[in-house]
Structures are given as structure tokens and as C-alpha cells.
C-alpha positions as CSV (number, residue, x, y, z in Angstrom):
1,M,0.0,-0.1,0.1
2,T,1.4,3.4,-1.0
3,E,1.9,6.3,1.5
4,N,-0.8,8.2,-0.2
5,K,-3.3,5.3,0.4
6,K,-2.3,4.9,3.9
7,A,-2.9,8.7,4.6
8,I,-6.4,8.4,3.1
9,L,-7.2,5.4,5.1
10,L,-6.0,6.8,8.3
11,S,-7.8,10.2,7.6
12,L,-11.2,8.1,7.0
13,T,-10.5,6.1,10.2
14,L,-10.1,9.2,12.3
15,L,-13.3,10.7,10.6
16,V,-15.4,7.7,11.6
17,V,-13.9,7.7,15.2
18,F,-14.8,11.4,15.4
19,F,-18.5,10.6,14.5
20,I,-18.5,7.7,16.9
21,V,-17.2,9.7,19.8
22,G,-19.1,12.7,19.0
23,E,-22.3,11.0,18.9
24,L,-21.6,9.3,22.3
25,I,-20.6,12.6,24.0
26,T,-23.4,15.0,22.6
27,S,-26.4,12.5,22.6
28,S,-27.8,14.6,19.8
29,G,-31.2,13.5,20.1
30,E,-33.9,16.0,20.8
31,R,-34.0,17.1,24.3
32,N,-37.0,17.3,26.6
33,K,-39.0,15.3,24.2
34,K,-41.9,14.1,26.2
35,D,-45.7,14.3,26.0
36,M,-47.1,17.8,26.7
37,T,-50.4,18.9,27.8
38,E,-52.6,21.2,26.0
39,Y,-51.6,24.1,28.1
40,E,-47.9,23.5,27.9
41,K,-48.2,23.1,24.1
42,L,-50.3,26.5,24.1
43,M,-47.7,28.4,26.2
44,G,-44.8,27.1,24.1
45,M,-43.3,25.1,27.1
46,G,-41.2,21.8,26.9
47,E,-39.7,22.9,23.6
48,T,-36.3,21.4,22.5
49,Q,-33.6,22.8,24.6
50,A,-30.4,24.3,23.2
51,H,-27.6,21.8,23.0
52,V,-24.3,21.0,21.4
53,P,-25.3,19.2,18.4
54,G,-23.8,15.9,17.6
55,P,-22.2,14.9,14.2
56,M,-25.3,13.3,12.6
57,E,-27.5,16.2,13.6
58,V,-25.0,18.5,12.0
59,F,-24.8,16.4,8.9
60,R,-28.5,16.4,8.5
61,H,-28.5,20.0,8.9
62,A,-25.8,20.4,6.4
63,I,-27.8,18.4,3.7
64,S,-30.7,20.6,4.4
65,E,-28.8,23.9,3.9
66,L,-26.6,22.6,0.9
67,S,-29.9,21.3,-0.9
68,D,-30.8,25.3,-1.5
69,P,-27.7,27.1,-0.5
70,F,-28.5,30.4,-2.4
71,Y,-32.1,31.1,-1.3
72,D,-32.9,34.8,-0.1
73,N,-36.0,35.2,2.0
74,G,-35.0,38.6,3.2
75,P,-32.3,40.4,5.3
76,N,-32.0,37.9,8.1
77,D,-32.6,34.8,6.0
78,K,-30.2,34.0,3.3
79,G,-28.8,30.8,2.1
80,I,-25.2,29.6,3.3
81,G,-24.1,30.0,-0.3
82,I,-25.0,33.7,-0.4
83,Q,-23.5,34.5,2.9
84,L,-20.2,32.7,1.9
85,L,-20.1,34.5,-1.5
86,Y,-20.6,38.0,0.2
87,S,-17.6,37.1,2.5
88,V,-15.4,35.7,-0.1
89,V,-15.9,38.9,-2.5
90,R,-15.0,41.2,0.5
91,V,-11.8,39.1,1.4
92,M,-10.6,39.0,-2.3
93,A,-11.1,42.7,-2.9
94,G,-9.0,43.6,0.3
95,Y,-6.6,40.9,-0.5
96,L,-6.0,42.1,-3.9
97,L,-5.5,45.6,-2.8
98,S,-2.9,44.6,-0.4
99,V,-1.3,42.5,-3.1
100,I,-0.9,45.6,-5.5
101,I,0.5,47.7,-2.7
102,A,2.6,45.2,-0.6
103,L,4.4,43.5,-3.3
104,P,6.0,46.6,-5.0
105,I,6.7,48.1,-1.7
106,G,8.3,45.0,-0.2
107,F,10.5,44.5,-3.5
108,L,11.8,48.2,-2.8
109,I,12.4,47.7,0.8
110,G,14.3,44.4,0.0
111,M,16.5,45.9,-2.8
112,S,17.3,49.1,-0.7
113,P,19.0,48.8,2.6
114,V,18.3,52.4,3.4
115,F,14.6,52.0,2.6
116,Y,14.5,49.0,4.8
117,K,15.8,50.7,7.8
118,A,13.7,53.9,7.1
119,L,10.4,51.9,7.1
120,Q,11.3,49.3,9.6
121,P,10.0,51.0,12.7
122,Y,6.6,51.7,11.1
123,I,6.1,48.3,10.0
124,Q,7.1,47.1,13.5
125,I,4.5,49.6,14.9
126,L,1.8,48.8,12.8
127,K,2.1,45.0,12.3
128,P,1.1,44.0,15.7
129,I,-2.1,46.2,15.8
130,S,-5.3,44.0,15.9
131,P,-7.2,44.4,12.6
132,L,-10.5,44.8,14.3
133,A,-8.9,47.9,16.3
134,W,-9.1,49.7,13.0
135,M,-12.8,48.9,12.5
136,P,-14.2,51.8,14.5
137,L,-12.0,54.4,12.9
138,A,-12.7,52.9,9.4
139,L,-16.6,53.0,10.0
140,F,-16.1,56.6,11.1
141,V,-14.0,57.8,8.1
142,I,-15.4,55.6,5.4
143,K,-18.9,55.5,6.7
144,D,-19.7,52.2,4.9
145,S,-19.7,48.9,6.6
146,I,-19.0,46.9,3.5
147,M,-16.0,49.1,2.6
148,S,-14.7,49.1,6.2
149,S,-14.5,45.2,6.2
150,I,-12.5,45.3,3.0
151,F,-10.3,48.1,4.6
152,V,-9.7,45.8,7.6
153,I,-9.0,42.8,5.4
154,F,-6.5,45.0,3.4
155,I,-4.7,46.3,6.8
156,C,-4.2,42.7,8.2
157,S,-3.3,41.2,5.0
158,I,-0.6,43.5,3.9
159,W,2.0,42.8,6.5
160,P,2.9,39.2,5.8
161,M,3.2,39.8,2.1
162,L,5.4,43.1,2.7
163,I,7.8,41.4,5.1
164,N,8.1,38.0,3.3
165,T,8.7,39.8,-0.1
166,A,11.4,42.0,1.4
167,F,13.0,39.1,3.1
168,G,12.9,36.9,-0.1
169,V,14.6,39.7,-2.0
170,I,17.2,40.2,0.7
171,S,17.9,36.6,0.9
172,V,18.8,36.2,-2.8
173,K,22.3,34.8,-2.9
174,K,25.1,37.4,-3.8
175,D,26.4,35.0,-6.4
176,F,23.3,35.4,-8.4
177,L,23.6,39.2,-8.3
178,N,27.4,39.0,-9.0
179,V,26.3,37.0,-12.2
180,G,24.2,39.9,-13.3
181,K,26.9,42.4,-12.7
182,T,29.2,40.3,-14.7
183,L,26.6,40.2,-17.6
184,E,26.4,44.0,-17.1
185,M,22.6,43.7,-16.6
186,S,20.6,46.9,-15.8
187,N,19.1,47.1,-12.3
188,F,15.6,46.7,-13.8
189,K,16.6,43.5,-15.9
190,T,18.4,42.1,-12.8
191,A,15.4,42.6,-10.7
192,F,13.0,40.7,-12.9
193,T,15.2,38.2,-14.3
194,I,17.4,37.2,-11.1
195,I,15.8,38.6,-7.9
196,L,12.3,38.1,-8.6
197,P,12.5,34.4,-9.5
198,A,14.8,33.6,-6.8
199,A,12.4,35.4,-4.2
200,L,9.2,33.8,-5.5
201,P,9.0,30.9,-3.0
202,T,9.4,33.4,0.0
203,I,6.7,35.7,-1.8
204,F,4.1,33.0,-2.1
205,T,4.6,31.9,1.5
206,G,3.6,35.5,2.5
207,L,0.7,35.2,0.2
208,R,-0.7,32.0,1.9
209,I,-0.3,33.6,5.2
210,S,-2.0,36.6,4.2
211,M,-4.9,34.7,2.7
212,G,-5.3,32.7,6.0
213,I,-5.2,35.8,8.0
214,S,-7.8,37.7,5.7
215,W,-10.5,34.7,5.8
216,L,-9.9,34.5,9.5
217,V,-10.5,38.2,10.1
218,I,-13.6,38.6,7.9
219,V,-15.6,36.5,10.2
220,A,-15.0,38.7,13.2
221,A,-15.4,41.9,11.2
222,E,-18.8,40.6,9.8
223,M,-19.9,39.8,13.3
224,L,-19.2,43.5,14.2
225,V,-20.7,45.3,11.3
226,G,-23.7,42.8,10.6
227,G,-25.8,42.7,7.5
228,T,-24.5,40.0,5.2
229,G,-21.5,37.5,5.2
230,I,-20.6,34.2,7.0
231,G,-19.5,36.1,10.2
232,Y,-23.1,37.7,10.6
233,Y,-24.5,34.3,9.5
234,V,-22.7,32.8,12.6
235,W,-23.9,35.5,15.1
236,N,-27.4,35.4,13.9
237,E,-27.7,31.8,14.2
238,W,-26.2,31.9,17.8
239,N,-28.8,34.6,18.5
240,N,-31.4,32.2,17.4
241,L,-29.8,29.3,19.6
242,D,-29.4,27.4,16.5
243,L,-26.2,25.6,17.2
244,A,-26.6,23.2,14.4
245,S,-26.2,25.9,12.2
246,V,-23.3,27.4,14.1
247,V,-21.3,24.2,13.9
248,F,-22.2,23.9,10.3
249,S,-21.0,27.3,9.5
250,I,-17.8,26.7,11.4
251,I,-17.1,23.6,9.1
252,M,-17.9,25.7,6.0
253,I,-15.6,28.4,7.0
254,G,-12.8,25.8,7.4
255,L,-13.5,24.3,4.1
256,I,-13.4,27.8,2.1
257,G,-10.3,28.7,4.0
258,M,-8.7,25.4,2.9
259,F,-9.8,26.0,-0.6
260,L,-8.4,29.6,-0.8
261,D,-5.1,28.3,0.5
262,S,-4.9,25.5,-1.9
263,L,-5.5,28.1,-4.9
264,I,-2.4,29.9,-3.8
265,S,-0.6,26.7,-3.0
266,R,-1.4,25.2,-6.4
267,S,-0.6,28.5,-8.3
268,S,2.8,28.7,-6.6
269,K,3.8,25.4,-8.6
270,Y,3.6,27.4,-11.8
271,F,6.2,29.7,-10.6
272,N,8.4,27.1,-9.2
273,Y,12.2,28.2,-9.0
274,Q,14.9,26.0,-9.0
275,E,18.5,26.8,-8.7
């Protein structure tokens, strides 16, 4: 049996064990399911209590939600597909904006020691600030919840790209640069034919880190601003005490995050650099 087949078999085994253990721990059947008097039914007494749903309950809920993921019955009743689509669009808007700004600046920082030293204090001050700390200021200045969410994605995803791009450029071997000097290449040609290809692996590492952070932050941002998006969906279902929907949305957040990360990972293979 090959290593890949062993890994798949082990993964499926762990999934089955998780389902069994989860069912045993949560006992996901309906709570308080008993015969009620007419008075109790009339007063809404004895209804199902909120509880942590088991894997099978979440699975049944997932089938129900995914059977019609793009329905729209009003502001507070939209399908999981629509909510995820809103979030993905916002993430990609903020992420692409940070790519446009971070990569050129990171490249310049890496090529210029003076520029690197001049901007380093500002980077170290701004980098550790929580992205959500920018939200009140963004809402006040921009006065639009959607654009504020995009700004938060931008401000949180720019730093890993910037730092990794600069580090990748700085880490290019001196021998490669000496070859460019020997061939009397211009700075522009050296940058794009020698430095950029050598720095690409590190740049793509920054892109993957930024994507993960962006997808993580959008959930919290949408919980704050509300309206639409997967973060709002989670918060709204929590207010309804529908924990099956909450758990289902958590799983969908993880799956979409994995998908976005795999897109960048697969894209990096088309720019593979070998010495």
C-alpha cells in the first residue's frame, strides 16, 4: 500500500472515530422530548433545549442547507451560499488591494537597505495592531460597513506579504547578483530576471499567510458590522440558539479557507524556482 493510500485510510478512520465519539458525547437526540399537555403546547413550554449538536445532527442540517444554498428570503434569512459569497468577495477585494501595494513596496524595501531601515520602525509598530482595532476608525471615516470590512482585510493582510517579499529579496544569494553584474545587466533586468524568480517561494509563503489571516478576520469583522456574510450568519444563528447552524457554518468556514489556501498553493507550482 502506497503512502498516499495509507494517509487516506488513516484520515477516513479518524473521521469515523470522530463521528462515533461525537455522537456518544453529545447524545444529539432532541432534548425534553416528552408528551406535553395542551396548556404546555399552547404556552410553548417543553420545547427542545439548546444543546451542542452531534455529528449526525450537523450532517442532516448540512444536507438541508446545501440542498438550496442560495435562497434569499429577506435580510435575516439568506442561504449559506449567498453568505459565503459575500465574504469571499470582500476578502478577495481587500486581499488583491494589499497585493497591489505590498509586493512593489516589499520589493523596494528588499533591494534598498536604506529604505528597509527607514520603514522598519513603522512596520514593527503597525504590524501587531489587531485588525479589528481599525474597525471603529474605518466606520467613522469610510461610513460604509462593506468598505470598512474590505479595509480591515487590507490592513491585516498587507504585513505578511510585505515582510516576506522584502525577506525574499534580501535573501537572494550574492552569487546570483554577481552574475548579473558580470553580464552587465541593468538594475531593472536584474530585478526581474534574477531577484524576482529567486524570491518567489518566499513571496508565495507570504501570500498564503495573508490569505489565511484575511479569511480569519472577515468572520470577526462581519460579526461587528452585521448585514451579510458568513460572520453575520454565525452570529445570527447564535442569537437564534441554532447551534447546529453554528457548527455547520464553522465547518464551511474551514472548508472555504482550505480551498482558498490550496488555490495559492497550486498557483505557486506554476512559478516554481530551481537553482
